[in-house]
C-alpha positions as CSV (number, residue, x, y, z in Angstrom):
1,M,18.4,4.3,70.3
2,K,20.2,1.4,70.7
3,P,20.5,-1.0,67.3
4,F,18.6,-4.1,68.7
5,F,15.8,-2.2,69.3
6,K,16.0,-0.2,66.0
7,Y,16.2,-3.5,64.3
8,T,13.0,-4.9,66.3
9,L,11.1,-2.0,65.5
10,A,11.8,-1.8,61.6
11,A,10.9,-5.9,62.0
12,V,7.6,-5.2,63.6
13,S,6.9,-2.4,61.0
14,L,7.7,-4.5,58.3
15,T,5.4,-7.5,59.6
16,A,2.4,-5.0,60.3
17,I,2.8,-3.9,56.8
18,I,2.6,-7.1,55.1
19,A,-0.4,-8.2,57.2
20,V,-2.1,-4.9,55.9
21,L,-1.4,-5.8,52.6
22,A,-2.5,-9.1,53.1
23,I,-5.7,-7.9,54.2
24,I,-6.2,-5.7,51.3
25,Y,-5.4,-8.3,48.9
26,S,-7.5,-10.7,50.0
27,K,-10.5,-8.2,50.2
28,N,-9.6,-7.6,46.5
29,E,-9.3,-11.3,45.8
30,A,-12.6,-11.8,47.3
31,G,-14.4,-9.1,45.6
32,R,-12.9,-10.3,42.3
33,M,-14.1,-13.7,42.6
34,Q,-17.7,-12.3,43.1
35,M,-17.2,-10.1,40.2
36,T,-19.2,-11.0,37.2
37,C,-18.8,-10.4,33.3
38,T,-20.0,-7.4,32.3
39,G,-19.2,-7.3,28.5
40,L,-17.4,-8.2,25.9
41,E,-14.0,-6.7,24.2
42,I,-12.7,-8.0,20.8
43,K,-9.3,-6.9,19.2
44,I,-8.4,-8.7,15.6
45,K,-4.9,-8.6,14.6
46,G,-4.0,-8.8,10.7
47,E,-4.6,-6.8,7.7
48,H,-7.1,-9.3,6.5
49,H,-10.8,-9.1,7.1
50,F,-11.6,-12.8,7.4
51,V,-13.2,-12.8,10.8
52,S,-15.1,-9.9,12.2
53,K,-15.9,-9.1,16.1
54,K,-19.9,-10.0,15.3
55,D,-18.3,-13.3,14.2
56,V,-16.1,-13.8,17.0
57,K,-19.2,-13.0,19.2
58,S,-21.5,-15.5,17.6
59,Y,-18.7,-18.2,18.0
60,I,-18.7,-17.6,21.4
61,E,-22.2,-17.7,22.3
62,K,-23.0,-20.7,20.1
63,G,-20.0,-22.8,21.5
64,Y,-19.6,-21.6,25.2
65,G,-23.0,-19.9,25.9
66,A,-24.0,-17.4,28.2
67,Y,-20.8,-15.0,29.7
68,I,-22.6,-12.0,30.5
69,G,-23.6,-12.7,34.2
70,Q,-21.0,-15.5,34.9
71,R,-18.9,-15.3,37.8
72,I,-14.9,-14.0,36.3
73,D,-13.5,-17.1,38.4
74,K,-15.5,-19.6,37.1
75,M,-15.0,-18.8,33.4
76,D,-13.6,-21.4,31.6
77,L,-11.3,-19.2,29.3
78,T,-9.3,-22.1,27.8
79,K,-12.3,-23.5,26.6
80,I,-13.3,-20.4,25.1
81,E,-9.9,-20.4,23.3
82,K,-10.4,-23.9,22.2
83,I,-13.8,-22.5,20.3
84,L,-12.0,-19.8,18.6
85,D,-8.9,-21.7,17.5
86,R,-11.0,-24.3,15.7
87,R,-12.3,-21.7,13.2
88,S,-9.9,-22.3,10.3
89,A,-9.2,-18.3,9.8
90,I,-8.0,-17.9,13.0
91,L,-4.5,-18.5,13.6
92,K,-4.2,-17.9,17.5
93,S,-6.9,-17.0,20.1
94,E,-6.4,-15.4,23.6
95,A,-8.9,-15.1,26.1
96,Y,-8.5,-13.0,29.4
97,T,-10.7,-10.9,31.9
98,T,-9.9,-7.5,33.0
99,P,-10.5,-5.7,36.6
100,D,-13.7,-4.0,35.1
101,G,-15.2,-7.5,34.6
102,R,-14.9,-7.4,31.3
103,L,-14.0,-10.7,28.8
104,N,-11.2,-9.5,26.5
105,I,-10.5,-11.9,23.5
106,Q,-7.6,-11.1,21.1
107,I,-7.7,-12.8,17.8
108,T,-4.7,-13.3,15.2
109,Q,-6.0,-14.3,11.8
110,R,-3.9,-16.5,9.4
111,E,-2.2,-14.7,6.6
112,P,-3.0,-16.5,3.1
113,A,0.1,-16.7,1.0
114,V,-1.3,-18.3,-1.9
115,R,-4.9,-19.1,-3.3
116,F,-5.6,-22.5,-5.2
117,Q,-8.3,-23.1,-7.5
118,K,-9.2,-26.2,-8.2
119,E,-12.3,-28.3,-9.8
120,G,-15.1,-25.9,-9.0
121,Y,-13.6,-25.1,-5.1
122,G,-10.8,-23.0,-3.6
123,F,-8.8,-22.8,-0.7
124,Y,-5.7,-20.9,0.9
125,A,-2.4,-22.1,2.2
126,D,-0.4,-19.9,4.4
127,G,3.4,-19.5,4.8
128,R,3.7,-22.6,7.2
129,G,1.8,-24.5,4.6
130,F,-1.7,-24.6,6.5
131,I,-4.3,-25.6,4.2
132,F,-7.7,-23.7,5.2
133,P,-11.0,-23.2,3.0
134,L,-11.8,-19.8,1.2
135,Q,-14.2,-17.5,3.4
136,N,-17.5,-16.2,2.2
137,N,-17.2,-12.8,3.5
138,Y,-13.4,-12.0,2.5
139,T,-11.3,-12.2,-0.4
140,S,-7.8,-12.1,0.1
141,Y,-5.6,-10.7,-3.2
142,V,-2.8,-13.4,-3.2
143,P,-1.2,-15.1,-6.3
144,I,-4.0,-17.6,-7.8
145,V,-2.5,-21.3,-8.7
146,D,-4.9,-23.3,-11.0
147,G,-4.6,-26.3,-13.2
148,Y,-3.6,-30.0,-12.4
149,I,-2.9,-29.2,-8.6
150,P,-1.4,-32.3,-7.0
151,L,-3.0,-31.5,-3.6
152,G,-6.0,-34.3,-2.7
153,E,-7.8,-32.2,0.0
154,G,-11.1,-31.5,-0.2
155,P,-13.1,-28.0,-0.2
156,D,-13.7,-28.1,3.5
157,F,-10.1,-29.5,4.5
158,K,-8.0,-27.2,7.0
159,G,-4.2,-28.4,7.9
160,A,-0.9,-29.7,6.5
161,P,-1.3,-32.4,3.6
162,S,-0.8,-35.6,4.9
163,D,1.3,-37.2,1.7
164,T,4.8,-36.5,2.0
165,S,5.3,-35.6,-1.9
166,E,2.1,-33.2,-1.5
167,R,3.9,-31.1,1.3
168,E,6.9,-31.0,-0.6
169,W,5.2,-29.4,-3.6
170,L,3.2,-27.1,-1.3
171,G,6.5,-26.0,0.1
172,K,7.9,-25.2,-3.6
173,I,5.0,-23.2,-4.4
174,L,5.1,-21.1,-1.1
175,S,8.9,-20.6,-1.6
176,L,8.0,-19.2,-5.4
177,T,5.1,-17.0,-4.4
178,G,7.3,-15.7,-1.3
179,Y,10.1,-14.7,-3.6
180,M,7.4,-13.1,-5.9
181,K,6.2,-11.4,-3.1
182,H,9.9,-10.1,-1.8
183,S,10.9,-9.2,-5.3
184,G,9.2,-6.0,-5.2
185,I,8.2,-6.7,-9.2
186,W,6.9,-10.0,-9.7
187,E,3.9,-9.9,-7.5
188,K,2.1,-7.6,-9.4
189,A,3.6,-8.8,-12.7
190,I,2.2,-12.0,-12.7
191,V,-1.3,-12.5,-12.0
192,Q,-1.8,-16.1,-12.4
193,I,0.0,-19.7,-11.9
194,N,-1.2,-22.5,-14.2
195,V,-0.4,-25.9,-13.2
196,S,0.0,-28.0,-16.8
197,K,-0.8,-31.5,-16.8
198,N,3.2,-32.4,-16.8
199,G,3.4,-30.6,-13.6
200,D,5.0,-27.4,-15.2
201,L,4.1,-24.2,-14.3
202,I,2.9,-21.6,-16.6
203,L,3.2,-17.8,-15.3
204,I,0.6,-15.7,-16.6
205,P,1.6,-11.6,-16.7
206,G,-1.0,-9.2,-16.0
207,E,0.1,-7.2,-19.5
208,G,0.9,-8.8,-22.5
209,R,0.3,-12.0,-24.4
210,E,3.3,-14.3,-23.2
211,R,2.7,-17.3,-21.2
212,F,6.1,-18.3,-19.5
213,I,7.0,-21.9,-19.3
214,F,8.6,-21.8,-15.7
215,G,9.0,-25.6,-15.3
216,K,8.9,-27.0,-11.7
217,P,8.8,-24.8,-9.2
218,E,13.0,-25.2,-8.7
219,D,15.7,-23.0,-9.3
220,I,13.5,-19.9,-8.9
221,E,15.8,-17.1,-8.8
222,D,17.6,-18.3,-11.8
223,K,14.3,-18.4,-13.9
224,F,13.1,-15.3,-12.8
225,E,16.4,-13.7,-13.9
226,R,15.8,-15.0,-17.5
227,I,12.2,-13.7,-17.6
228,G,13.6,-10.1,-16.5
229,E,16.2,-10.6,-19.5
230,Y,13.8,-11.1,-21.9
231,Y,11.9,-8.1,-20.9
232,K,15.0,-6.0,-21.1
233,S,16.8,-7.5,-24.2
234,I,14.3,-9.1,-26.4
235,I,11.3,-7.0,-26.1
236,P,13.1,-3.6,-27.3
237,Y,14.6,-5.6,-30.2
238,K,11.3,-7.8,-31.2
239,G,8.6,-5.4,-29.6
240,K,5.7,-6.2,-27.2
241,N,3.5,-8.9,-28.2
242,H,5.6,-10.8,-30.8
243,Y,5.8,-13.6,-29.0
244,S,3.2,-15.8,-27.3
245,V,5.4,-18.8,-25.3
246,V,8.5,-17.8,-23.8
247,N,10.2,-20.7,-22.2
248,V,12.7,-20.5,-19.3
249,K,12.8,-24.0,-17.7
250,Y,16.0,-25.2,-19.3
251,D,19.0,-24.1,-17.6
252,G,20.7,-20.6,-19.2
253,Q,18.1,-20.6,-22.1
254,I,15.5,-18.3,-23.1
255,V,13.2,-20.0,-25.7
256,C,10.7,-17.7,-27.5
257,R,7.8,-18.9,-29.6
258,Q,5.4,-16.7,-31.7
């Protein structure tokens, strides 16, 4: 066969294949556009249980309305995501449909880094400094900070503090709790952090009667090294529960008081 005819035949064959695929695609697309939603599939990421599948379904039904039986191509997936993203414990949602006609929802929950207890109400903050209310159906076991907390937001607030000094203070607290978490020791050893009237932090361990005066949330690693030195060198010499107050707020010092 001459090259000219060979290439012509190949071109014709390719054109025919493209035409067939286009027809198949158009039929499938037409069929998809006529398809209606047949069900809901929900996946929730994260180790916490702030949000349940039942909650997500309820949020969609109340905020979006009926979706079962709605044509797939008419579903407002962006609206569904906005409805879910308004929930304080949800970091990000993703809505999409699949060829079986199901509406799929993927939920990424917020990961609290610290819990604040203040004036009869509490709230969480995640690692990004986003504040959100406590959830009625689940409690996350993270470090608790109470006392004179310099954050002015109310019990239903969600978002980052608007005041610059408050954001800076919160950032330092998150650095403190982050250090405790990654230390492998202090997250379990320290069960509570109290903010005194002068702004000093008082660290309360789970065992022993000591109260560690930490001072401002600064020089974190150095202060924890001195707390560790107290347990390593002073307790073996003086015995457990000999001191009630251990002050490490001053540079290079461990000041103990009975």
